[in-house]
Residue, then its C-alpha position, 0 to 999 in steps of 0.5 A: m271384717k263383717i260386723k254382726t247387728r243384733v236383732r231388734i225387738k218390738y213388742c206390739g199391742i201394748t195397752s197399759q202401763e203395766s205391759l209397757d213396763a214389762a216390755v221395757i224390762s224385757g229388752a224392748d227396742a220399740l213398742g207398738f200401739v194399735l190405733w185402729k178400733g177394729s183390733k181387740r188390742a186397740i188403744d185410744i189416743n187419750s190412753l196413749a198420751v198418758l203412758k210413761i215411756p223411757a228415752f231411747i225406746s221407739r213408739v210405733g203407731l199402727f194404722v189401717d186406712q185411717n183418716e188423716n186428721f186422726i193420724y195427725n192428732c196421734l203424731p205427738y205421741l209417736d216416733i214411727l208410723q206403721f201402715h197395715g192397709n192399702e195406703p199408697p206411698d205418698e199417703c205414708s210419707k205425708y206425716n214427716k215421720p219415719w214409717i213402716k209398711a206392713l205386707s201380708m205374706h202369701s204365695g202370690i206376693d211380689i216382695y221385690e215390687k212392694e219394695k220398689i213401691y214403698a222405697k221410702a219406707s224405713g222398713l217392711l214388716i212381713d206378717t201372716y196373711e189372713k182375710d180381713t185381719p191386718g196383723g195380730t193373727g197369732k199364726t206363722f207363715d212360710w218363712s222361705l217366701v222371704s227373699k234374702n235380697i231385699k234391701l229395706p230393713l225387714i221386720l218379721a211378725g206373725g205367730l212368733n214366740a220364744n220357741n220358734v223365734k230362733k228358727a225364724i231368725r236363722i231362716v229370714k235374718p230380719y232386722a227386727v222381730d215383732v211379737s204380740s200374742g206370743v208373749e200374752i197371758s190373755l188377749g191384750i195382757k202381756d206376760i213378763k215371763k214370756m217376754m223375758y223368755f222371748y228376749k233371751s231367745v232372740n239374744n241367743s239367736f244373735n250370738n249364734l248367727 
């Protein structure tokens, strides 16, 4: 008997307690905190430290080629690390936390080779490629580029919203989906109605797999 596994949801770009609470109500399995100052959805370590997060929801910190001392300082407030830069696998592994490697999808990428290189990752996050923009583009990519034979858990990102996530799940069959701009009312401000709609769309996709 084949057991279906539901698709997990990560709400990314959380910058306030209000958005965090909305994500929790909307079925969050994980919350993403952008700790890279180059992002318009960045949160600083002091703001992250005071957020109240319920048990059983993973705190994911996003980094882009950042100083190891800074990352070490963030560790007490995180459960999982997510690397969006050119970090080699030994750099990703040194912090004794589960970690995810983000990959920007384009026609020339060899995802099999990336899986071999980052074999110790807890998952691969696949996102839209845009020059000088490590995530948060709000744009989709060609989902057919994603191989069905990847063994690491796949987290699908890039322009997802309640209207397209069911199709994306049907094509990619990811372990989890990652959404940011698709549930915002304005830059960095999450909208609980959009989040609930997204959550319902993901659940409907699971029921139809």
